[in-house]
PyMOL CGO cylinders between C-alpha atoms (Angstrom):
from pymol import cmd
from pymol.cgo import CYLINDER

trace = [
    CYLINDER, -96.07, -9.05, 70.75, -96.52, -5.34, 70.95, 0.3, 1, 1, 1, 1, 1, 1,
    CYLINDER, -96.52, -5.34, 70.95, -94.94, -3.02, 68.80, 0.3, 1, 1, 1, 1, 1, 1,
    CYLINDER, -94.94, -3.02, 68.80, -92.49, -0.41, 70.14, 0.3, 1, 1, 1, 1, 1, 1,
    CYLINDER, -92.49, -0.41, 70.14, -93.43, 2.95, 69.66, 0.3, 1, 1, 1, 1, 1, 1,
    CYLINDER, -93.43, 2.95, 69.66, -90.80, 5.17, 67.35, 0.3, 1, 1, 1, 1, 1, 1,
    CYLINDER, -90.80, 5.17, 67.35, -88.78, 7.74, 69.65, 0.3, 1, 1, 1, 1, 1, 1,
    CYLINDER, -88.78, 7.74, 69.65, -87.52, 10.09, 67.17, 0.3, 1, 1, 1, 1, 1, 1,
    CYLINDER, -87.52, 10.09, 67.17, -84.04, 12.06, 68.74, 0.3, 1, 1, 1, 1, 1, 1,
    CYLINDER, -84.04, 12.06, 68.74, -82.37, 14.21, 66.82, 0.3, 1, 1, 1, 1, 1, 1,
    CYLINDER, -82.37, 14.21, 66.82, -79.27, 13.77, 68.84, 0.3, 1, 1, 1, 1, 1, 1,
    CYLINDER, -79.27, 13.77, 68.84, -79.38, 9.72, 67.58, 0.3, 1, 1, 1, 1, 1, 1,
    CYLINDER, -79.38, 9.72, 67.58, -76.05, 8.98, 66.54, 0.3, 1, 1, 1, 1, 1, 1,
    CYLINDER, -76.05, 8.98, 66.54, -75.64, 6.48, 62.94, 0.3, 1, 1, 1, 1, 1, 1,
    CYLINDER, -75.64, 6.48, 62.94, -74.12, 3.74, 65.56, 0.3, 1, 1, 1, 1, 1, 1,
    CYLINDER, -74.12, 3.74, 65.56, -77.38, 3.87, 67.50, 0.3, 1, 1, 1, 1, 1, 1,
    CYLINDER, -77.38, 3.87, 67.50, -79.42, 3.69, 64.67, 0.3, 1, 1, 1, 1, 1, 1,
    CYLINDER, -79.42, 3.69, 64.67, -77.44, 0.59, 63.18, 0.3, 1, 1, 1, 1, 1, 1,
    CYLINDER, -77.44, 0.59, 63.18, -77.78, -1.23, 66.73, 0.3, 1, 1, 1, 1, 1, 1,
    CYLINDER, -77.78, -1.23, 66.73, -81.58, -0.25, 66.57, 0.3, 1, 1, 1, 1, 1, 1,
    CYLINDER, -81.58, -0.25, 66.57, -81.76, -1.77, 62.98, 0.3, 1, 1, 1, 1, 1, 1,
    CYLINDER, -81.76, -1.77, 62.98, -79.89, -4.67, 63.76, 0.3, 1, 1, 1, 1, 1, 1,
    CYLINDER, -79.89, -4.67, 63.76, -82.02, -5.74, 66.84, 0.3, 1, 1, 1, 1, 1, 1,
    CYLINDER, -82.02, -5.74, 66.84, -85.22, -5.38, 64.60, 0.3, 1, 1, 1, 1, 1, 1,
    CYLINDER, -85.22, -5.38, 64.60, -83.94, -7.53, 62.23, 0.3, 1, 1, 1, 1, 1, 1,
    CYLINDER, -83.94, -7.53, 62.23, -82.87, -10.09, 64.65, 0.3, 1, 1, 1, 1, 1, 1,
    CYLINDER, -82.87, -10.09, 64.65, -86.44, -9.75, 66.58, 0.3, 1, 1, 1, 1, 1, 1,
    CYLINDER, -86.44, -9.75, 66.58, -88.10, -10.19, 62.93, 0.3, 1, 1, 1, 1, 1, 1,
    CYLINDER, -88.10, -10.19, 62.93, -85.91, -13.15, 61.92, 0.3, 1, 1, 1, 1, 1, 1,
    CYLINDER, -85.91, -13.15, 61.92, -87.07, -14.46, 65.14, 0.3, 1, 1, 1, 1, 1, 1,
    CYLINDER, -87.07, -14.46, 65.14, -90.55, -14.13, 64.44, 0.3, 1, 1, 1, 1, 1, 1,
    CYLINDER, -90.55, -14.13, 64.44, -90.24, -15.39, 61.07, 0.3, 1, 1, 1, 1, 1, 1,
    CYLINDER, -90.24, -15.39, 61.07, -88.69, -18.91, 62.77, 0.3, 1, 1, 1, 1, 1, 1,
    CYLINDER, -88.69, -18.91, 62.77, -91.51, -19.04, 65.04, 0.3, 1, 1, 1, 1, 1, 1,
    CYLINDER, -91.51, -19.04, 65.04, -94.15, -18.41, 62.93, 0.3, 1, 1, 1, 1, 1, 1,
    CYLINDER, -94.15, -18.41, 62.93, -92.59, -21.13, 60.16, 0.3, 1, 1, 1, 1, 1, 1,
    CYLINDER, -92.59, -21.13, 60.16, -92.15, -23.85, 62.95, 0.3, 1, 1, 1, 1, 1, 1,
    CYLINDER, -92.15, -23.85, 62.95, -95.88, -23.17, 63.74, 0.3, 1, 1, 1, 1, 1, 1,
    CYLINDER, -95.88, -23.17, 63.74, -97.13, -23.22, 60.37, 0.3, 1, 1, 1, 1, 1, 1,
    CYLINDER, -97.13, -23.22, 60.37, -94.51, -26.22, 60.05, 0.3, 1, 1, 1, 1, 1, 1,
    CYLINDER, -94.51, -26.22, 60.05, -96.57, -28.24, 62.84, 0.3, 1, 1, 1, 1, 1, 1,
    CYLINDER, -96.57, -28.24, 62.84, -99.83, -26.85, 61.70, 0.3, 1, 1, 1, 1, 1, 1,
    CYLINDER, -99.83, -26.85, 61.70, -98.96, -28.65, 58.42, 0.3, 1, 1, 1, 1, 1, 1,
    CYLINDER, -98.96, -28.65, 58.42, -98.22, -32.06, 60.07, 0.3, 1, 1, 1, 1, 1, 1,
    CYLINDER, -98.22, -32.06, 60.07, -101.07, -32.15, 62.14, 0.3, 1, 1, 1, 1, 1, 1,
    CYLINDER, -101.07, -32.15, 62.14, -103.07, -32.02, 58.89, 0.3, 1, 1, 1, 1, 1, 1,
    CYLINDER, -103.07, -32.02, 58.89, -100.53, -34.64, 57.13, 0.3, 1, 1, 1, 1, 1, 1,
    CYLINDER, -100.53, -34.64, 57.13, -101.61, -37.01, 60.45, 0.3, 1, 1, 1, 1, 1, 1,
    CYLINDER, -101.61, -37.01, 60.45, -105.35, -36.43, 59.98, 0.3, 1, 1, 1, 1, 1, 1,
    CYLINDER, -105.35, -36.43, 59.98, -104.89, -37.90, 55.99, 0.3, 1, 1, 1, 1, 1, 1,
    CYLINDER, -104.89, -37.90, 55.99, -102.83, -40.71, 57.30, 0.3, 1, 1, 1, 1, 1, 1,
    CYLINDER, -102.83, -40.71, 57.30, -105.86, -41.30, 59.94, 0.3, 1, 1, 1, 1, 1, 1,
    CYLINDER, -105.86, -41.30, 59.94, -108.74, -41.00, 57.62, 0.3, 1, 1, 1, 1, 1, 1,
    CYLINDER, -108.74, -41.00, 57.62, -106.52, -43.40, 55.15, 0.3, 1, 1, 1, 1, 1, 1,
    CYLINDER, -106.52, -43.40, 55.15, -106.42, -46.14, 57.95, 0.3, 1, 1, 1, 1, 1, 1,
    CYLINDER, -106.42, -46.14, 57.95, -109.78, -45.84, 58.83, 0.3, 1, 1, 1, 1, 1, 1,
    CYLINDER, -109.78, -45.84, 58.83, -110.81, -46.22, 55.48, 0.3, 1, 1, 1, 1, 1, 1,
    CYLINDER, -110.81, -46.22, 55.48, -108.85, -49.04, 55.14, 0.3, 1, 1, 1, 1, 1, 1,
    CYLINDER, -108.85, -49.04, 55.14, -109.57, -50.99, 58.15, 0.3, 1, 1, 1, 1, 1, 1,
    CYLINDER, -109.57, -50.99, 58.15, -113.58, -50.10, 57.79, 0.3, 1, 1, 1, 1, 1, 1,
    CYLINDER, -113.58, -50.10, 57.79, -113.07, -51.34, 54.02, 0.3, 1, 1, 1, 1, 1, 1,
    CYLINDER, -113.07, -51.34, 54.02, -111.96, -54.79, 54.85, 0.3, 1, 1, 1, 1, 1, 1,
    CYLINDER, -111.96, -54.79, 54.85, -114.31, -55.47, 57.83, 0.3, 1, 1, 1, 1, 1, 1,
    CYLINDER, -114.31, -55.47, 57.83, -116.86, -54.20, 55.84, 0.3, 1, 1, 1, 1, 1, 1,
    CYLINDER, -116.86, -54.20, 55.84, -116.20, -56.19, 52.56, 0.3, 1, 1, 1, 1, 1, 1,
    CYLINDER, -116.20, -56.19, 52.56, -115.34, -59.57, 54.36, 0.3, 1, 1, 1, 1, 1, 1,
    CYLINDER, -115.34, -59.57, 54.36, -119.30, -59.69, 55.20, 0.3, 1, 1, 1, 1, 1, 1,
    CYLINDER, -119.30, -59.69, 55.20, -120.12, -58.11, 51.58, 0.3, 1, 1, 1, 1, 1, 1,
    CYLINDER, -120.12, -58.11, 51.58, -117.97, -60.45, 49.57, 0.3, 1, 1, 1, 1, 1, 1,
    CYLINDER, -117.97, -60.45, 49.57, -119.61, -63.35, 51.14, 0.3, 1, 1, 1, 1, 1, 1,
    CYLINDER, -119.61, -63.35, 51.14, -122.97, -61.99, 50.83, 0.3, 1, 1, 1, 1, 1, 1,
    CYLINDER, -122.97, -61.99, 50.83, -122.64, -60.95, 47.01, 0.3, 1, 1, 1, 1, 1, 1,
    CYLINDER, -122.64, -60.95, 47.01, -120.53, -64.05, 46.50, 0.3, 1, 1, 1, 1, 1, 1,
    CYLINDER, -120.53, -64.05, 46.50, -123.21, -66.23, 47.42, 0.3, 1, 1, 1, 1, 1, 1,
    CYLINDER, -123.21, -66.23, 47.42, -126.25, -64.29, 46.24, 0.3, 1, 1, 1, 1, 1, 1,
    CYLINDER, -126.25, -64.29, 46.24, -124.83, -63.72, 42.99, 0.3, 1, 1, 1, 1, 1, 1,
    CYLINDER, -124.83, -63.72, 42.99, -123.80, -67.26, 42.72, 0.3, 1, 1, 1, 1, 1, 1,
    CYLINDER, -123.80, -67.26, 42.72, -127.03, -68.70, 43.27, 0.3, 1, 1, 1, 1, 1, 1,
    CYLINDER, -127.03, -68.70, 43.27, -128.65, -66.24, 40.95, 0.3, 1, 1, 1, 1, 1, 1,
    CYLINDER, -128.65, -66.24, 40.95, -126.88, -67.78, 37.88, 0.3, 1, 1, 1, 1, 1, 1,
    CYLINDER, -126.88, -67.78, 37.88, -127.69, -71.04, 38.61, 0.3, 1, 1, 1, 1, 1, 1,
    CYLINDER, -127.69, -71.04, 38.61, -125.05, -71.85, 41.15, 0.3, 1, 1, 1, 1, 1, 1,
    CYLINDER, -125.05, -71.85, 41.15, -122.14, -70.78, 39.73, 0.3, 1, 1, 1, 1, 1, 1,
    CYLINDER, -122.14, -70.78, 39.73, -119.93, -69.11, 42.79, 0.3, 1, 1, 1, 1, 1, 1,
    CYLINDER, -119.93, -69.11, 42.79, -117.23, -68.03, 40.77, 0.3, 1, 1, 1, 1, 1, 1,
    CYLINDER, -117.23, -68.03, 40.77, -119.35, -65.64, 38.64, 0.3, 1, 1, 1, 1, 1, 1,
    CYLINDER, -119.35, -65.64, 38.64, -120.52, -64.15, 41.93, 0.3, 1, 1, 1, 1, 1, 1,
    CYLINDER, -120.52, -64.15, 41.93, -116.81, -64.02, 43.09, 0.3, 1, 1, 1, 1, 1, 1,
    CYLINDER, -116.81, -64.02, 43.09, -115.74, -62.30, 39.94, 0.3, 1, 1, 1, 1, 1, 1,
    CYLINDER, -115.74, -62.30, 39.94, -118.21, -59.64, 39.88, 0.3, 1, 1, 1, 1, 1, 1,
    CYLINDER, -118.21, -59.64, 39.88, -117.56, -59.61, 43.51, 0.3, 1, 1, 1, 1, 1, 1,
    CYLINDER, -117.56, -59.61, 43.51, -114.03, -58.33, 43.52, 0.3, 1, 1, 1, 1, 1, 1,
    CYLINDER, -114.03, -58.33, 43.52, -114.47, -55.84, 40.65, 0.3, 1, 1, 1, 1, 1, 1,
    CYLINDER, -114.47, -55.84, 40.65, -117.01, -54.06, 42.80, 0.3, 1, 1, 1, 1, 1, 1,
    CYLINDER, -117.01, -54.06, 42.80, -114.59, -54.17, 46.05, 0.3, 1, 1, 1, 1, 1, 1,
    CYLINDER, -114.59, -54.17, 46.05, -111.67, -53.08, 43.57, 0.3, 1, 1, 1, 1, 1, 1,
    CYLINDER, -111.67, -53.08, 43.57, -113.68, -50.17, 42.73, 0.3, 1, 1, 1, 1, 1, 1,
    CYLINDER, -113.68, -50.17, 42.73, -114.57, -49.33, 45.79, 0.3, 1, 1, 1, 1, 1, 1,
    CYLINDER, -114.57, -49.33, 45.79, -111.17, -49.65, 47.65, 0.3, 1, 1, 1, 1, 1, 1,
    CYLINDER, -111.17, -49.65, 47.65, -109.66, -47.32, 44.97, 0.3, 1, 1, 1, 1, 1, 1,
    CYLINDER, -109.66, -47.32, 44.97, -112.22, -44.60, 45.58, 0.3, 1, 1, 1, 1, 1, 1,
    CYLINDER, -112.22, -44.60, 45.58, -111.31, -44.93, 49.53, 0.3, 1, 1, 1, 1, 1, 1,
    CYLINDER, -111.31, -44.93, 49.53, -107.75, -44.72, 48.77, 0.3, 1, 1, 1, 1, 1, 1,
    CYLINDER, -107.75, -44.72, 48.77, -107.94, -41.87, 46.43, 0.3, 1, 1, 1, 1, 1, 1,
    CYLINDER, -107.94, -41.87, 46.43, -110.22, -39.94, 49.08, 0.3, 1, 1, 1, 1, 1, 1,
    CYLINDER, -110.22, -39.94, 49.08, -107.66, -40.66, 51.88, 0.3, 1, 1, 1, 1, 1, 1,
    CYLINDER, -107.66, -40.66, 51.88, -104.38, -39.83, 49.44, 0.3, 1, 1, 1, 1, 1, 1,
    CYLINDER, -104.38, -39.83, 49.44, -106.32, -36.53, 48.41, 0.3, 1, 1, 1, 1, 1, 1,
    CYLINDER, -106.32, -36.53, 48.41, -106.37, -35.49, 52.08, 0.3, 1, 1, 1, 1, 1, 1,
    CYLINDER, -106.37, -35.49, 52.08, -103.07, -36.04, 52.89, 0.3, 1, 1, 1, 1, 1, 1,
    CYLINDER, -103.07, -36.04, 52.89, -101.67, -34.58, 49.92, 0.3, 1, 1, 1, 1, 1, 1,
    CYLINDER, -101.67, -34.58, 49.92, -103.65, -30.89, 50.80, 0.3, 1, 1, 1, 1, 1, 1,
    CYLINDER, -103.65, -30.89, 50.80, -100.98, -28.20, 50.32, 0.3, 1, 1, 1, 1, 1, 1,
    CYLINDER, -100.98, -28.20, 50.32, -100.02, -25.96, 52.74, 0.3, 1, 1, 1, 1, 1, 1,
    CYLINDER, -100.02, -25.96, 52.74, -99.85, -22.48, 50.97, 0.3, 1, 1, 1, 1, 1, 1,
    CYLINDER, -99.85, -22.48, 50.97, -98.66, -20.24, 54.33, 0.3, 1, 1, 1, 1, 1, 1,
    CYLINDER, -98.66, -20.24, 54.33, -95.66, -22.41, 54.66, 0.3, 1, 1, 1, 1, 1, 1,
    CYLINDER, -95.66, -22.41, 54.66, -94.27, -21.70, 51.17, 0.3, 1, 1, 1, 1, 1, 1,
    CYLINDER, -94.27, -21.70, 51.17, -95.09, -18.26, 51.95, 0.3, 1, 1, 1, 1, 1, 1,
    CYLINDER, -95.09, -18.26, 51.95, -93.50, -17.84, 54.98, 0.3, 1, 1, 1, 1, 1, 1,
    CYLINDER, -93.50, -17.84, 54.98, -90.15, -19.61, 53.39, 0.3, 1, 1, 1, 1, 1, 1,
    CYLINDER, -90.15, -19.61, 53.39, -90.07, -16.72, 50.76, 0.3, 1, 1, 1, 1, 1, 1,
    CYLINDER, -90.07, -16.72, 50.76, -90.33, -14.00, 53.45, 0.3, 1, 1, 1, 1, 1, 1,
    CYLINDER, -90.33, -14.00, 53.45, -88.01, -15.66, 55.34, 0.3, 1, 1, 1, 1, 1, 1,
    CYLINDER, -88.01, -15.66, 55.34, -85.19, -15.48, 52.29, 0.3, 1, 1, 1, 1, 1, 1,
    CYLINDER, -85.19, -15.48, 52.29, -86.14, -11.89, 51.74, 0.3, 1, 1, 1, 1, 1, 1,
    CYLINDER, -86.14, -11.89, 51.74, -85.71, -11.30, 55.19, 0.3, 1, 1, 1, 1, 1, 1,
    CYLINDER, -85.71, -11.30, 55.19, -82.34, -12.66, 55.20, 0.3, 1, 1, 1, 1, 1, 1,
    CYLINDER, -82.34, -12.66, 55.20, -81.25, -10.74, 52.15, 0.3, 1, 1, 1, 1, 1, 1,
    CYLINDER, -81.25, -10.74, 52.15, -82.62, -7.62, 53.39, 0.3, 1, 1, 1, 1, 1, 1,
    CYLINDER, -82.62, -7.62, 53.39, -80.69, -8.36, 56.85, 0.3, 1, 1, 1, 1, 1, 1,
    CYLINDER, -80.69, -8.36, 56.85, -77.46, -9.16, 55.01, 0.3, 1, 1, 1, 1, 1, 1,
    CYLINDER, -77.46, -9.16, 55.01, -77.71, -5.72, 52.41, 0.3, 1, 1, 1, 1, 1, 1,
    CYLINDER, -77.71, -5.72, 52.41, -78.42, -3.99, 55.80, 0.3, 1, 1, 1, 1, 1, 1,
    CYLINDER, -78.42, -3.99, 55.80, -75.55, -4.40, 57.06, 0.3, 1, 1, 1, 1, 1, 1,
    CYLINDER, -75.55, -4.40, 57.06, -72.79, -3.88, 54.31, 0.3, 1, 1, 1, 1, 1, 1,
]
cmd.load_cgo(trace, "trace")
């Protein structure tokens, strides 16, 4: 959008100035709403990306851990004189730790705040307050 040049006319009356002010206020509010929509869309895109990473982490962890569980359980059981229960317990503990780390990484990505959306909401409140006080 381009800025309109300010034309100063000494014969301009108060009603014309008020009309221009209300038109500018409407345009400003419309632009603020459009900006808020764009920032909401960006925040939704970021949240979707976080959910995608969380789902990919979960899917990869399931496939990987099934194979790793069998391998580690067997390996640790054989190393412990054929006690497979020991291998299963140790492998389960390792898998829980890895799963926790992957979930934490996904949730951190999902919960990243959008600072610009908060600023836009505050600007909209200021604009609405300014418009209401200008009409008085």
